[in-house]
N, C-alpha and C positions, 0 to 999 in steps of 0.2 A: 024852742029851737035848741037850747043847750042840752036838754035831756036826750034827744035822739043822737046828738054828737057824742055825748058821754057814753051812751050805750054802744055805739059803733066803736069808739075808742077802746072801751073795756073789752069788747069781743076780740078786736085786733090784738090788744095787749095779751090777753089770755091765750090766744092762739099762738102768738109768737113765743111766749114763755113755754108753752107745752111743746112746741116743735123744737126749740133749742134744748130743753131738758131731755127730750127723747133722743135727739141727735147725740148729745153728750154721753148719755148712758149706753147707747148702742155702740158708739164709736170707741169709747174708752173701755178698758178691761175691768173697770170697777163693777161691783154688783151689790145688790142689797143684802145678799146672804153669803158673802165671801168668808172663807176661813183663811187666815194668814198665819203661816209658820215660817219665820225667817223670811227668806226671799220667795218662798213657795206660796201659791194660792190655789184654792179649790172652791168649788161650788157644791156643797152637800145636797142642795135641793134640786140640782140639775137632773132632769129626767123624771121628776116626781110631780105630783099634783101641786105642790107648794112652790114650784119654780116660778120666779118672778118674770114678767114679760120682757123686761129689759135684758136680762141674762139670756133668755130664750132667743131674742132677736140678735144679740151679740154672737151667740153660738151659731145661729143660722147664717149670719153674714160671713163667718169664718168657714162655713161648710163642714162643721164638726158635728158628730153625734155623741151625746153624753152617754156615759154608762148608766144603766138603770139603777134604782135604789138597791136592788138585790144583787147587782153585779159587782159593784165596787165604787171607787172614788178616784178621780183624776186630779193630780196636782200638776201645776206648770210654773215655770219661771222664765223670765227674759233677762234676769239679772244674776250676777255672781253673788256670793255671800258678802262681798265687800260693797255691794250696791251698784256695781258697774254694769252697763248694758252688755249682754253677751255678744261677741263678735266671732263670726265664722273663721276669721283668719287667725284667731288665737286658740291656744290649747288650754283645756280645763281638766281638772280632776274632780270627779264626783265621788265623795267618800263619806262613809258613815254607815247608817243602817236605816231601815224603813220600819214603819209601823207593822204590826202583825198582819199578814195577808197570806192566803193560800198560794198566790202567785203574784208577781209584779213585773211590769215591763218598764224600761227606760228608753226613751226615743229622743233623737235630735230631730226636731222639725223646723221647717222654715221655708222661706221663699227661694225657689231654685234659681241659680245663676243662669242668666240668658245664654243659650247656646251650649251649656255644659252637658256633656254626655254622662249618663248614669252608667258607671263601669261596674255595676254589681257591688257597690260599696255597702257596708253595714251601717245602718243608721238607727237600729233598735236592738235591744238585748233583753232577755228575760232573766228572772232570778234563778231559773234552773240551768243557766248556761254561764254563770260567773264563778270565779274562785273567791271563796270567803276566807277570812282569817279565823283563827280558833275562837275569837270572841264574837263571831257572827257578823263582823263588819266587812265591808267590801270597798273596793276602789275601782272606778271605771274612768278611763281616759277618753276625752272628746277632743277632736282637733282635725286639722286638714292633712296631717301626716300620720302614718301608722305609729303606734306606740306599743310598748310591751304590755302584757296583761290584757285585760278586757279593754277594747277600743271601739269607739263610735266615730264615724267619718262625718265631718262637716264641710268638706272641700267643695261640694257642689251647691252650697247654700250661701245666701248673702246675709239674711237676717235669721238668727236662730233662736229657738227656745227649747228648753228641756222639758219633756213631758213624762211624768211618772204616773203610771196607772196601777192602782192597787186593786186586785180582784179578790172577792170574797173576804172582805176586811171588816173589822170592828171600828175602823177609823172614822166612819161616818157618824157614829153615835156620839151624842153630846158629851158624856163623861170622858170619852177618850180624846176628844179634840183638844182639850186643855193641855195634855201632856204628850202630844205627838213629837217624835224626834224624826226629822227628815235629814237626808244627806246634805253636806255642804258642797257648794260648787266653787272651787278655787281656781283662779287663773294661774297657769304654770308657765306661760310664755306667749309671745306674739311675734308674727313674722312681718 
């Protein structure tokens, strides 16, 4: 009598552990193959045969399509360089440089505010449309109110993340990932 009860208990326990671990990995933004550079994170195996099933499910749940291995690499952050969660009511400066890429885009993504009308605001910018300093560094402002220079609007969003997509880049290769330099996200004020 004890043996069948142990068997049923073992099956129930294994099923519970499997379901809880799957829920955790799909719900959280962690991945088995994450690159972390400061506050930025990327999944180099996204869109390839080596892509782990948890990351695949997480991306599908978010409704995103990954860049293919020959297209580029996507980095994202929900935190400032100080480790604080990004807030759409605050203003930020994204400054520095990116790894070598033929083209890159920077986007403010997030959950739209209920009832907010899209007034044609700019929420993404490309490397071909920004002003650079002589040392090839750049500065982009993000916030709910217009700012001088390159500016991305966050006024119609409640929770934001910054998404940096590098197209045709060597940053996906293992030797380059150790020395990546990505821009800093610094809070400049809150309303």
